[in-house]
N, C-alpha and C positions, 0 to 999 in steps of 0.2 A: 057298054053300060054295066055288064056283070063285073068287069074288071074294076070299074070305078066303085061299084057297090062293095066289092071285096076290099078295096083300099080303104073305103070309108069304115067298113066293119073293123078292119085291123086298127085303124086310127082310134076308133071308139074303144076297142079292147085295150089298147095301149093306155088311153086316158083313164080307163077304169082301173087298170093295174097301178098306174101312177097315183091315182087318188087313194086306192087301198093302201099302197106303200106309205103315202104321206100320213094317212090315218094311223097306221101302225107306228110310225115314227113319233107322232104326237102322243099315242098311247104310252110308248116307252118313255118319252120325256115326262109325261104326267106321273108315271109310276116312279121314275127316278126322283122327281120332285117330292112325291109322297114319302119315299124312303128317306130323302134328305131331311124332310120335316120331322119324320120319326126319329132319325138319328140326332137331330138338333134337340128334340124333346128329351131323348134319352140322355144326351150330354148334359143338358140343363139339370135333369134329375140327379145325375151322378155328381155334378158339381155341388148341388145343394146337399147331397149326402156327405160329401167330403167336408164341406163347410161345417155341417152339423157335427161331424166327428171331430173336427179341429176345435170347435167350440167346447165340446164335451171334454176333450183333452185339456183345454185351457182351464176349464172349471176344476178338473181333477188335479191339475198342477197347483192351482190356487189353494184347493182344500188341503193338499199335501203340505204346501208351504205354511199354511195356517197351523196345521197339526205340529209341524216341526217347531214353529215359533212358540206354540203353547207348551210343548214338551220342554223346550229350552227355558221358558219362563218358570215352569214348575220346578225344574232342576235348580234354577237360581233361588227360588223361594225356599226350597229344601236346604240349600247351601247356607242361606241367611239364618234359617231356623237352627241348623246345626251350630253355626257360629254363635248365635245368641245362647243356645244351650250350653256351649263350651264356656262362654263368658259368665253365664249364671253359675256354672259349676265352680269356676275360678273365684267368683265373688263369694260363693258359699264357703269355699275352702279358706279364703282370706278372712271372712267373718269368723269362722270357727277358730282360726289361728289367733285373731285379735281377742276373741272372747277368752281363749286360753291364756293369753298374755295378761288380760285384765284380771282374770281369776288368780293367776300366779302373783300378780302385783298386790291384789287384795290379801292373798294368803300371806305374802311377805309383810304386808302392812299389819296384819293381825299378829304376827309373831314378833 
């Protein structure tokens, strides 16, 4: 009877140890699951940050492109204004020359 009680106690102790071990495995699995969730949340956050940075870079690139186009446009306007100024000078010179010719002709007419 004592032998059988000893065997029963051993069997019960083994069952308790196995149950404890199973509980520890579950705890580890839960912890790993939690860590995986945290990693996934961190990954999602980082991906959102990267996307935000890319969007900002895109906006900066657009702004730079707009500035370059505006500078180019301003340069073209200046070029046109310079060209018009040159043409105006040439017209003034031509007018002065013609006026001198007319005056010369009138002078000759008078003589």
